[in-house]
C-alpha positions, 0 to 999 in steps of 0.5 A, spaced: 349 342 218 352 344 225 348 339 229 349 333 224 357 334 224 356 335 232 352 329 233 356 325 228 363 327 232 360 324 238 357 318 236 364 316 232 368 318 238 363 318 244 364 323 250 357 324 252 353 319 250 352 312 254 354 306 250 349 302 253 343 298 249 338 297 255 332 302 256 333 308 260 330 308 267 326 314 266 323 311 260 321 304 264 318 309 270 314 313 264 311 306 262 309 304 268 306 310 270 302 310 263 300 303 265 298 304 272 295 311 271 292 311 264 291 303 264 295 303 257 297 297 254 304 297 252 303 294 246 300 295 239 302 303 240 305 307 235 311 310 238 315 316 236 322 316 239 325 323 238 333 323 238 333 316 238 341 315 238 343 308 238 336 305 239 336 303 247 329 305 248 326 304 241 328 297 240 326 295 247 319 298 245 319 295 239 320 288 242 314 289 246 310 289 240 309 296 238 310 300 232 316 304 233 319 310 229 326 313 231 328 320 228 335 321 229 340 326 226 346 322 226 347 316 221 352 313 225 347 312 231 342 310 226 347 304 223 348 302 230 341 302 232 339 298 226 344 293 227 342 292 235 335 292 232 337 286 227 340 282 233 334 283 237 329 281 231 326 288 233 323 292 227 324 299 228 323 305 222 329 309 223 329 316 220 335 320 219 333 327 220 333 333 225 327 333 230 327 341 229 324 340 222 317 338 219 315 331 221 313 326 215 307 324 219 300 324 218 296 328 223 294 325 230 298 319 228 302 317 234 300 314 241 306 316 245 312 321 243 319 320 247 324 326 248 330 324 252 334 330 253 334 331 245 331 337 244 335 341 249 340 342 243 335 345 238 335 353 237 329 357 238 326 357 231 327 349 231 324 349 238 318 352 235 317 347 229 318 341 234 313 343 239 308 345 233 310 338 230 309 334 236 303 337 238 300 335 230 302 328 230 300 326 237 293 323 237 288 327 242 289 323 249 296 321 247 302 322 251 309 325 251 315 324 255 320 330 256 326 329 259 330 336 259 336 339 262 334 344 268 337 350 270 334 350 277 339 348 282 344 346 277 351 349 279 354 346 273 349 349 268 349 356 271 357 355 271 357 353 263 352 359 262 357 364 265 363 362 262 361 360 255 354 363 254 350 361 248 347 367 243 340 365 246 336 365 252 339 360 258 344 357 253 351 355 253 356 353 248 360 346 249 367 347 245 369 340 246 362 337 242 361 344 238 354 344 241 350 349 244 345 346 249 339 350 252 337 349 260 330 350 263 327 353 269 321 349 271 317 356 270 320 357 263 318 349 261 311 350 264 310 356 260 313 353 253 310 346 254 303 348 257 301 352 250 301 345 247 300 340 252 297 338 259 302 337 264 300 331 268 306 331 272 313 335 272 319 333 277 326 334 278 331 329 278 339 329 280 343 325 275 350 325 272 353 326 266 360 324 263 365 328 259 372 327 258 372 322 263 369 326 268 362 326 272 358 332 273 352 333 277 346 335 273 339 336 274 333 334 270 326 336 269 322 330 267 315 331 264 309 327 263 305 331 258 298 329 254 295 332 248 288 334 251 285 337 244 
């Protein structure tokens, strides 16, 4: 399984992934938005964290009093996440599986779903499953946060596509990680996700990614989505 091998390699010897164990700022802003705009109490929610990594977001949300499930393909990442959860006395259900496969949950099960630059490594067949499954398991009125890699204005992404193109649209192959990534224009993102969800908010954000001890400027799309039916 190429995805499994790539992410196992990354979590055993991180080149791209941060080792931090605090929640990401993008998640904190999203939670603030839910509380202020939708008057959602941030406790007693069923939350699904896709590509949960070492648990920095999932463990934090569980510690707030929510029922949290993390789906992560890397068993090494899950071991780290579970160890951190145990130290926090936080209860999270971690599942070792790809987010591009059928999900083992009932329909309309989750209040909130998170995807923090996890689905960018799916191929198009996996992405279609991911979209249908996130829609299926999210409750009507539920919220979905997606942070995706943006093509617009990202010279690094455009250079990677030119020098090491992948086999599918707007993809590039990262030789160091044995991983293919997909970037989205804002128009493409809206066309794809609006087939399933209402887009309440879509904005761009500048950030930095590290690879081989070097920092690269990246552009991200931050999307606040909602299942309306």
